[in-house]
C-alpha positions in Angstrom: 8.1 -80.7 -214.7 6.1 -78.5 -212.2 2.9 -79.6 -212.3 0.8 -76.5 -213.0 0.6 -74.0 -215.6 1.0 -69.8 -215.2 -1.2 -66.9 -216.0 1.0 -63.4 -216.2 -2.3 -60.9 -216.3 -0.6 -57.3 -218.0 -1.3 -55.2 -220.1 2.4 -54.5 -221.5 3.4 -57.4 -224.1 7.5 -56.6 -223.2 7.3 -57.4 -220.0 4.7 -60.7 -220.6 7.1 -61.5 -223.5 10.4 -61.2 -220.5 8.6 -62.5 -217.8 7.4 -66.0 -220.1 10.6 -66.5 -221.0 12.1 -66.6 -217.8 9.1 -68.7 -216.4 9.4 -71.4 -219.5 13.3 -71.8 -219.3 12.3 -72.9 -215.9 10.3 -75.6 -216.6 6.7 -73.5 -216.4 4.3 -73.8 -219.3 3.1 -70.1 -219.7 -0.6 -69.0 -220.6 -1.1 -64.6 -221.0 -3.8 -62.2 -221.0 -3.7 -58.0 -221.6 -6.7 -57.7 -219.6 -9.1 -58.6 -217.0 -12.1 -60.4 -219.5 -9.2 -62.2 -221.5 -7.7 -63.6 -218.6 -11.3 -64.6 -217.6 -11.7 -66.5 -220.7 -7.8 -68.1 -220.4 -8.8 -69.6 -217.0 -12.1 -71.5 -217.8 -10.1 -73.1 -221.4 -7.3 -74.3 -218.8 -8.0 -75.8 -215.6 -4.0 -76.8 -215.1 -3.7 -73.0 -214.5 -3.1 -73.1 -210.5 -0.6 -69.6 -210.2 -1.8 -66.3 -211.6 1.1 -63.2 -212.2 -1.0 -59.7 -211.7 -0.8 -56.4 -212.6 -2.2 -53.9 -210.0 -3.6 -52.0 -212.9 -5.2 -52.6 -215.9 -7.5 -51.7 -219.1 -10.8 -52.7 -218.2 -9.6 -53.0 -214.1 -8.3 -53.0 -210.9 -5.9 -56.2 -210.5 -6.5 -56.3 -206.6 -10.7 -56.0 -207.5 -10.1 -59.0 -210.1 -7.8 -61.4 -207.1 -10.8 -61.2 -205.0 -13.0 -62.9 -208.0 -10.5 -65.3 -208.6 -10.2 -66.4 -204.8 -14.4 -66.7 -204.9 -14.4 -68.5 -208.3 -10.9 -70.5 -208.5 -10.0 -71.2 -204.2 -7.1 -73.5 -205.4 -5.4 -70.7 -207.6 -2.1 -68.6 -206.2 -1.4 -65.3 -207.0 1.5 -63.0 -207.1 -0.1 -58.8 -207.5 3.0 -56.9 -209.8 2.7 -53.2 -209.9 4.7 -50.4 -211.0 4.4 -48.2 -208.1 4.0 -50.7 -204.5 2.2 -48.5 -202.0 1.7 -49.9 -198.9 -1.7 -50.2 -198.5 -2.3 -52.4 -202.1 0.2 -54.3 -200.5 -1.5 -55.0 -197.3 -5.5 -55.1 -199.5 -3.4 -57.6 -201.2 -2.1 -59.8 -198.7 -5.8 -59.6 -197.1 -7.5 -60.9 -200.5 -5.3 -64.2 -200.2 -2.4 -62.6 -202.5 1.1 -65.2 -202.5 2.9 -62.5 -203.0 3.4 -58.5 -203.7 6.2 -57.6 -205.9 7.5 -54.1 -207.2 8.0 -54.6 -211.4 11.9 -54.0 -212.1 12.6 -53.5 -207.8 12.0 -57.0 -207.4 12.9 -58.8 -210.4 15.0 -61.1 -208.9 12.4 -61.9 -206.4 10.1 -63.3 -209.1 11.5 -67.1 -209.7 11.9 -67.9 -205.8 8.2 -66.6 -205.4 7.1 -68.5 -208.1 8.9 -71.6 -206.2 7.4 -71.0 -203.1 4.1 -70.5 -205.0 4.2 -73.7 -206.1 5.2 -75.4 -203.1 2.2 -74.6 -201.2 0.4 -76.2 -204.8 2.1 -79.3 -204.3 1.3 -79.2 -200.8 -2.3 -78.3 -201.2 -3.4 -80.5 -203.9 -1.8 -83.5 -201.4 -3.6 -82.6 -198.7 -6.5 -82.2 -201.1 -5.2 -86.5 -202.1 -5.3 -87.7 -198.7 -8.7 -86.2 -198.3 -9.9 -87.2 -201.0 -9.0 -90.7 -200.1 -10.0 -90.5 -196.8 -13.4 -89.3 -198.0 -13.7 -92.4 -200.3 -12.9 -94.6 -197.1 -15.9 -93.5 -194.9 -18.1 -93.5 -197.8 -21.9 -95.4 -196.7 -21.4 -97.0 -199.7 -18.1 -99.1 -198.2 -20.3 -100.2 -195.1 -20.5 -103.9 -196.1 -23.7 -105.8 -195.8 -26.7 -106.9 -197.4 -28.9 -107.7 -194.6 -32.0 -106.0 -194.2 -31.0 -105.2 -190.2 -27.4 -103.4 -191.7 -29.4 -101.6 -194.9 -32.3 -100.1 -192.4 -28.9 -98.7 -190.0 -27.4 -97.4 -193.2 -30.4 -95.9 -194.8 -31.4 -93.6 -191.0 -28.0 -92.2 -190.8 -27.7 -91.7 -194.9 -31.3 -89.4 -193.7 -30.0 -88.0 -191.2 -26.1 -87.2 -192.4 -26.6 -84.0 -193.7 -28.4 -82.2 -190.8 -26.8 -80.9 -188.2 -28.9 -82.3 -186.0 -27.2 -85.1 -183.1 -27.3 -88.6 -183.3 -27.1 -91.4 -181.0 -25.4 -94.5 -182.4 -26.6 -97.7 -179.9 -24.7 -100.8 -180.3 -22.5 -103.6 -178.7 -18.8 -103.1 -178.8 -17.2 -103.7 -181.8 -20.3 -103.7 -184.5 -18.6 -100.6 -186.2 -20.2 -97.8 -184.6 -17.1 -94.7 -185.6 -17.6 -96.0 -189.0 -20.9 -94.9 -188.6 -19.9 -91.7 -187.6 -17.2 -91.1 -190.0 -19.2 -92.0 -192.3 -22.3 -89.4 -191.1 -19.7 -86.3 -190.5 -18.3 -87.6 -194.3 -21.7 -87.0 -196.2 -22.2 -83.5 -194.2 -21.9 -79.9 -195.2 -19.0 -79.8 -192.1 -17.0 -82.7 -193.9 -14.0 -80.1 -195.2 -13.4 -79.7 -191.2 -11.9 -81.8 -187.9 -13.7 -85.2 -187.2 -12.8 -85.5 -183.6 -12.9 -88.6 -181.8 -12.6 -89.6 -178.2 -13.3 -92.9 -176.6 -15.0 -91.7 -173.0 -14.1 -94.2 -171.3 -10.4 -93.9 -171.6 -9.9 -91.2 -169.4 -10.9 -90.4 -165.8 -13.3 -87.9 -164.9 -10.9 -84.4 -164.5 -9.0 -85.5 -167.0 -12.0 -86.3 -169.4 -13.2 -82.8 -168.4 -9.3 -81.0 -169.6 -9.5 -82.9 -172.9 -13.1 -81.8 -173.6 -13.3 -78.0 -172.2 -9.6 -77.6 -172.2 -7.9 -75.3 -169.4 -5.8 -72.7 -168.3 -2.0 -72.9 -167.6 -1.8 -72.7 -163.6 -5.7 -73.8 -163.0 -4.8 -77.1 -161.3 -1.7 -79.1 -160.0 0.4 -80.0 -163.6 -1.5 -77.1 -165.7 2.0 -76.0 -166.7 0.4 -75.1 -170.6 -2.9 -73.4 -171.9 -4.6 -76.2 -173.5 -7.2 -76.3 -176.6 -9.7 -78.4 -175.4 -12.0 -81.0 -177.9 -14.0 -78.9 -178.5 -12.1 -76.3 -179.8 -10.4 -78.8 -182.2 -14.1 -79.9 -183.1 -14.8 -76.5 -184.3 -17.3 -76.3 -187.3 -17.1 -79.8 -187.5 -18.0 -83.0 -185.8 -17.2 -84.7 -182.1 -17.5 -87.9 -182.0 -18.2 -89.3 -178.0 -18.0 -92.4 -178.2 -18.7 -94.9 -174.9 -20.3 -91.5 -173.8 -22.5 -94.0 -171.1 -19.3 -94.1 -168.8 -18.9 -90.0 -168.1 -19.3 -89.2 -165.1 -22.8 -87.4 -163.7 -20.8 -84.3 -163.5 -19.3 -83.8 -166.9 -22.7 -85.1 -168.2 -24.2 -82.0 -166.4 -22.0 -79.8 -168.8 -21.9 -81.7 -171.8 -25.9 -80.9 -171.8 -25.4 -76.9 -171.3 -22.8 -77.7 -174.5 -25.9 -79.4 -176.7 -28.1 -76.4 -175.2 -26.0 -73.4 -175.5 -22.6 -74.0 -177.5 -20.7 -72.6 -175.3 -18.3 -73.8 -172.5 -16.0 -72.7 -170.2 -12.6 -73.6 -170.0 -11.1 -75.0 -166.6 -10.0 -72.3 -164.5 -11.9 -69.6 -167.3 -14.4 -67.6 -166.7 -15.3 -66.6 -169.6 -17.7 -68.7 -172.4 -16.0 -70.1 -175.3 -18.5 -70.1 -178.7 -18.3 -73.0 -180.8 -20.5 -74.9 -183.5 -19.9 -78.3 -183.0 -22.0 -81.6 -184.2 -22.2 -83.6 -181.4 -22.2 -88.0 -182.9 -22.2 -90.0 -179.2 -22.1 -93.5 -178.8 -22.9 -96.5 -176.5 -22.8 -99.8 -175.7 -25.4 -99.7 -173.0 -29.1 -99.4 -173.1 -29.5 -95.3 -172.3 -33.1 -95.1 -171.8 -32.5 -97.9 -168.8 -29.9 -96.0 -167.5 -31.9 -92.6 -167.2 -34.6 -94.7 -165.7 -32.7 -96.3 -162.8 -30.6 -93.0 -162.3 -27.4 -94.4 -163.8 -27.4 -91.2 -166.4 -28.8 -88.1 -166.4 -32.6 -88.4 -168.4 -32.5 -84.7 -169.5 -29.3 -84.8 -171.4 -30.4 -88.7 -173.1 -33.3 -86.6 -174.6 -31.3 -84.1 -175.5 -29.3 -86.7 -177.4 -31.9 -89.4 -178.7 -34.0 -87.5 -180.9 -32.2 -89.7 -183.8 -31.2 -92.9 -182.7 -29.6 -95.5 -185.0 -29.0 -98.8 -183.7 -26.5 -100.9 -185.1 -27.0 -104.4 -185.4 -24.8 -107.0 -184.2 -22.2 -109.5 -186.0 -24.8 -112.5 -184.9 -28.3 -110.8 -185.7 -26.6 -110.6 -189.6 -25.2 -113.5 -190.3 -25.6 -113.6 -193.7 -23.1 -111.3 -194.3 -20.6 -113.0 -192.5 -18.9 -114.0 -196.2 -18.4 -110.1 -198.1 -17.3 -109.7 -194.8 -14.0 -112.1 -194.5 -13.3 -112.0 -198.4 -13.1 -108.0 -197.4 -10.8 -108.3 -194.7 -8.8 -111.6 -196.7 -8.4 -109.0 -199.5 -7.5 -106.5 -197.2 -4.6 -108.2 -194.9 -3.1 -110.2 -197.9 -2.5 -107.2 -199.6 -0.6 -105.9 -196.4 1.3 -108.7 -195.3 1.9 -109.1 -199.6 0.9 -112.3 -199.8 -1.5 -113.8 -202.7 -4.9 -115.5 -201.1 -7.8 -116.2 -203.4 -10.5 -116.8 -200.3 -11.4 -119.5 -198.3 -12.5 -122.9 -197.9 -15.7 -123.8 -196.9 -14.8 -125.6 -193.5 -13.7 -122.4 -192.9 -16.8 -120.0 -194.0 -19.4 -123.0 -192.1 -16.7 -122.3 -188.8 -17.2 -118.4 -189.4 -21.0 -118.6 -189.7 -21.1 -121.2 -186.5 -19.4 -118.9 -184.3 -21.4 -115.9 -181.4 -19.1 -113.2 -182.5 -19.1 -112.0 -179.5 -16.8 -109.4 -180.4 -19.2 -108.8 -183.4 -17.3 -107.3 -186.7 -14.2 -106.2 -184.8 -13.4 -110.2 -183.7 -14.2 -111.2 -187.1 -10.8 -109.0 -188.4 -8.4 -109.7 -185.9 -9.4 -113.5 -186.7 -8.9 -113.0 -190.2 -5.5 -111.2 -189.9 -4.4 -114.0 -187.7 -5.3 -116.6 -190.4 -3.9 -114.5 -193.0 -0.1 -113.9 -191.8 -0.8 -118.3 -191.1 -1.5 -118.8 -194.3 1.3 -120.7 -196.7 -1.8 -121.4 -199.1 -3.9 -119.6 -201.9 -7.1 -120.5 -199.4 -7.7 -119.8 -195.6 -8.1 -123.6 -194.4 -10.0 -124.3 -190.9 -6.6 -125.5 -189.6 -5.8 -121.8 -189.6 -9.0 -121.0 -186.7 -7.9 -120.3 -183.2 -8.8 -123.1 -180.8 -12.9 -123.2 -180.2 -13.8 -122.5 -183.5 -14.3 -126.0 -184.8 -16.7 -128.4 -184.0 -15.5 -131.9 -184.6 -18.5 -132.6 -187.1 -17.2 -129.6 -189.3 -14.6 -131.5 -190.3 -14.4 -133.2 -193.8 -13.6 -137.1 -193.8 -10.2 -135.9 -195.5 -9.3 -134.0 -192.4 -9.7 -135.6 -189.1 -9.7 -133.0 -185.9 -6.4 -134.4 -184.9 -4.6 -133.9 -188.4 -6.3 -130.2 -188.5 -4.7 -129.9 -184.9 -1.2 -131.1 -186.2 -1.2 -129.3 -189.1 -1.9 -125.9 -187.3 0.6 -126.2 -184.7 3.3 -126.5 -187.9 1.8 -124.3 -189.6 2.5 -121.4 -186.4 5.6 -123.2 -185.4 7.1 -122.3 -189.1 5.6 -118.4 -188.8 7.3 -118.2 -185.0 10.5 -119.8 -186.9 10.1 -122.0 -184.0 9.9 -119.7 -180.9 7.7 -122.5 -179.1 7.0 -119.4 -176.2 6.2 -116.8 -179.2 3.9 -120.4 -180.8 2.0 -120.6 -177.6 1.0 -117.5 -177.3 -0.3 -117.2 -180.9 -2.3 -120.8 -179.7 -3.7 -119.9 -176.9 -2.3 -122.6 -175.0 0.3 -123.1 -172.4 4.6 -123.9 -173.0 3.8 -127.5 -171.1 1.3 -128.1 -173.5 2.7 -127.2 -176.5 5.7 -130.0 -176.2 3.3 -132.2 -175.5 1.8 -131.6 -178.4 5.4 -131.6 -180.3 5.9 -135.0 -179.2 2.8 -136.7 -179.7 2.9 -135.1 -183.9 6.3 -136.0 -184.0 7.5 -131.9 -184.8 
């Protein structure tokens, strides 16, 4: 059964009846209206209506004018216009206002059901896109940034304040603290959320290539430019451009970026005509840009243009009280991915996480949990699943000596790799010779 209903708006009762029977035989639920006022009432009463068949000439108004009102109030509805006296001008006007199709009664009767089917495909596609967008929006909400520590809550508070504005934002923090997650949440909470969020890591490209990525180029403007390329600024028009690791950007590109921030215009490589864009910039860095600008390694004028609203994202070691909730989240996430039932972690495992310095921050924690979940064979993550260097001998319980923990860990890894010792050595972070010695020592 089609997942939407149809409203026929026509003052000819016999034609409405004929169309209704045809559409109901195709499995559609159909409603009728003989004038515009009745049609509005039906739309209010039945939100499942997603397609209208509208006569151009109606007793209380013009169907094309009604179409324009429909598109304003119910932008998700599609419409097929019908008329007994088709004119090119009316057809063009209807299509300009967003009609899906324009049919002439009598002449195009055999085209109606196929047109309705195509309109249904468009409706279904739009709904799938909306579902995906809603899932993304749900994923990138501020509520999903985990942690109850004061430092992370303060960062979230500032981000929530600036999100509804168009202000440029500078996110500062070490690698792996979640700067892009904050940028996504700011975008999702802004009026730009229905437009593109485009992210680029400025350290991932050499200077010339980054310039082309950001601003685009004209075919033939340099060796290898075999086609016209639209830059990321144009891709992000009306949305948000996230410039990660902006401290790695070359001085020449910094000057061009400053111009875009000041004028919202730029020039593609190989062209002379400025391109106008409407883009919000969110920048991120793991450096101290104020120090960099004072030492001459970053343009002071660009720093001042980027920094009116700075947000410092705390390192994981500054919010160790959040380790428990973050670890539990990653356990459930990765357990679901590999289809395992893992309830949580043993106290020794959690204590080891809390003793670690987390130079890689949340990203490192996520990787450690993913690895442990893959290797886990029970209902809880145990200390022997941690990488080397995590466990202090004093943290091992009386019932589990350090040697026993190592033996159990190596056995789990060998089982996971199905006896592939080269792969096991890689996972354990030890040499193959060392692994063979351990196997011999522990009689594995």
